[in-house]
C-alpha positions in Angstrom: 0.0 0.0 0.0 2.9 2.3 0.7 4.2 1.8 -2.8 0.8 2.6 -4.3 0.6 5.8 -2.2 4.0 6.8 -3.5 3.1 6.1 -7.1 -0.1 8.1 -6.7 1.8 11.1 -5.5 4.3 10.7 -8.3 1.5 10.4 -10.8 -0.1 13.7 -9.6 3.3 15.4 -9.9 3.9 14.1 -13.4 0.3 15.1 -14.4 0.9 18.7 -13.1 4.3 18.9 -14.8 3.0 17.7 -18.1 0.2 20.3 -18.0 2.7 23.0 -17.2 5.1 21.8 -19.9 2.5 21.6 -22.7 0.7 24.9 -21.8 3.1 27.2 -23.6 3.0 25.1 -26.8 -0.8 24.9 -26.7 -1.2 28.6 -25.9 1.2 29.6 -28.7 -0.8 27.4 -31.2 -4.1 29.0 -30.1 -2.7 32.5 -30.3 -1.2 31.9 -33.7 -4.5 30.6 -35.0 -6.3 33.5 -33.6 -3.8 36.0 -35.0 -3.8 34.3 -38.5 -7.6 34.5 -38.6 -7.6 38.2 -37.6 -4.8 39.0 -40.0 -6.7 37.3 -42.9 -9.8 39.3 -42.1 -7.9 42.6 -42.0 -6.0 41.8 -45.1 -9.2 41.2 -47.0 -10.7 44.4 -45.7 -7.7 46.5 -46.5 -6.9 45.3 -50.0 -10.4 44.3 -51.1 -8.9 41.0 -52.2 -10.6 37.8 -51.2 -8.7 35.3 -49.1 -8.8 31.6 -49.3 -10.9 31.4 -46.2 -13.4 34.0 -47.5 -13.7 32.0 -50.7 -14.9 28.9 -48.8 -11.6 27.0 -48.7 -10.3 25.0 -45.8 -6.7 24.4 -44.8 -5.8 20.7 -44.6 -2.6 18.7 -43.8 -2.0 15.4 -45.7 0.5 12.6 -45.5 1.9 11.6 -48.9 4.1 8.8 -50.1 6.2 8.7 -53.3 5.0 6.3 -55.9 6.9 7.4 -59.0 10.6 7.8 -59.7 12.7 10.6 -58.3 12.5 13.5 -60.7 15.4 15.7 -61.5 13.8 18.6 -59.7 13.3 16.6 -56.5 16.7 17.7 -55.1 18.0 20.3 -52.8 21.5 21.7 -52.2 23.6 20.2 -49.5 26.1 23.0 -48.6 28.5 20.7 -46.8 28.7 18.2 -49.7 28.5 21.0 -52.3 26.1 19.0 -54.4 22.4 18.5 -54.8 20.8 15.5 -53.0 17.3 14.0 -53.5 14.5 14.8 -51.1 11.1 13.3 -50.5 7.9 15.0 -49.3 6.0 13.3 -46.5 3.5 15.9 -45.5 1.8 18.7 -47.5 -0.3 21.6 -46.4 -2.9 22.8 -48.9 -6.4 24.2 -49.3 -9.6 22.3 -50.3 -13.2 23.5 -50.8 -15.6 21.5 -48.5 -18.9 20.4 -50.1 -22.4 20.3 -48.6 -21.9 16.7 -47.5 -18.8 17.6 -45.5 -20.5 20.6 -43.8 -23.5 18.4 -42.8 -21.2 15.8 -41.4 -19.3 18.3 -39.4 -22.5 19.7 -37.9 -23.2 16.2 -36.6 -19.6 15.8 -35.4 -19.9 19.1 -33.6 -22.6 17.6 -31.3 -20.3 14.7 -30.6 -17.4 17.1 -29.9 -19.5 19.0 -27.3 -20.3 15.8 -25.5 -16.6 14.8 -25.7 -15.4 18.0 -24.2 -17.8 17.7 -21.3 -16.8 14.0 -20.8 -13.1 14.8 -21.0 -13.4 17.6 -18.4 -15.3 15.3 -16.1 -12.9 12.5 -16.8 -10.0 14.8 -15.9 -11.6 15.7 -12.6 -12.2 12.0 -11.9 -8.5 11.3 -12.7 -7.4 13.9 -10.1 -9.8 12.5 -7.5 -8.5 9.0 -8.2 -4.9 10.0 -7.8 -5.7 11.8 -4.6 -7.4 8.7 -3.2 -4.4 6.5 -4.3 -2.0 8.8 -2.5 -4.2 8.4 0.7 -4.2 4.6 0.2 -7.9 4.5 -0.6 -7.7 2.1 -3.6 -10.3 -0.6 -3.8 -13.5 1.4 -3.5 -16.6 1.8 -5.7 -15.9 5.5 -6.1 -12.6 4.7 -7.7 -14.2 2.1 -10.0 -16.6 4.8 -11.2 -13.7 7.3 -11.6 -11.5 4.9 -13.5 -14.4 4.1 -15.8 -15.1 7.7 -16.4 -11.4 8.3 -17.3 -11.3 5.3 -19.7 -14.6 5.9 -21.4 -14.0 9.7 -21.8 -10.7 8.9 -23.5 -12.4 6.3 -25.7 -15.0 8.9 -26.7 -12.2 11.2 -27.6 -10.7 8.5 -29.8 -14.1 8.0 -31.5 -14.3 11.7 -32.1 -10.8 11.7 -33.7 -11.9 8.8 -35.9 -15.1 10.6 -37.0 -13.1 13.8 -37.8 -10.5 11.7 -39.7 -13.3 10.1 -41.8 -14.8 13.5 -42.5 -11.5 15.1 -43.5 -10.7 12.1 -45.6 -13.5 13.1 -47.9 -11.6 16.2 -48.8 -8.3 14.5 -49.5 -9.8 13.0 -52.7 -9.5 16.5 -54.3 -5.7 16.5 -54.1 -3.6 15.0 -56.9 0.2 15.3 -56.5 2.2 13.8 -59.4 4.6 11.1 -58.3 2.9 10.9 -54.9 -0.1 9.2 -53.3 -2.1 10.7 -50.5 -2.0 8.1 -47.7 -4.0 9.9 -44.9 -4.3 12.9 -42.7 -1.3 14.4 -40.9 -3.4 16.1 -38.2 -5.3 13.1 -36.8 -3.8 9.9 -35.3 -6.3 8.1 -33.0 -4.6 6.1 -30.3 -6.8 2.9 -30.5 -4.4 0.8 -28.4 -4.3 3.2 -25.4 -8.1 3.5 -25.5 -8.6 -0.2 -25.5 -6.0 -0.8 -22.8 -7.6 1.9 -20.5 -11.0 0.2 -20.9 -9.5 -3.2 -20.1 -7.7 -1.9 -17.0 -10.9 -0.2 -15.8 -12.9 -3.4 -16.1 -10.1 -5.4 -14.4 -10.0 -2.9 -11.6 -13.8 -3.1 -11.2 -13.6 -6.9 -11.1 -10.9 -6.7 -8.4 -13.0 -4.4 -6.3 -16.0 -6.8 -6.6 -13.8 -9.8 -5.5 -12.5 -7.7 -2.6 -16.1 -7.0 -1.5 -17.1 -10.6 -1.8 -14.1 -11.6 0.3 -15.0 -9.1 3.0 -18.5 -10.5 3.2 -17.3 -14.0 3.7 -15.0 -13.2 6.6 
């Protein structure tokens, strides 16, 4: 039990440290997106020239794989070797025009996203309470079973949301044709199916362990 208490305290410290470590990066990305949107709006208003966003285009990131031979132009200068060396594109950033089907799909996904955000917030709170109980050596309790299930199922719901968004964005990738390359998927979504399944498995194993503990206590 002492080891579990120590691990619970370490987990809390690691969770806090990871949040502090990722906050500057996430805040910078949010601020950059906000500034880009504001700048695009002001540019369009000042120059009277339409932007890609105002014309109904959407920015998309795609993973690509070379299928054809290396062309003569597919090379860059290596200043140390003083010669040109071949290169290969793995990710591209471009613009596509979403259709009516995509917009309808995203409206439905928006409802799922709202539920996911609420579930993730509650799951995060349950995770904090679970770690606090572990640090106080309160482990095999029904409350912790509920909390662990909330954490696992909220993460699973987030994985489902990523899958839905990947499927919706995949409809747009059909518009892109890059000679010598094949579009293999989206670069902005990578659902972690294994982690989601393992969390669900551990949650149910923990619930079964609590049930066995309660049955043992009743027989004594």
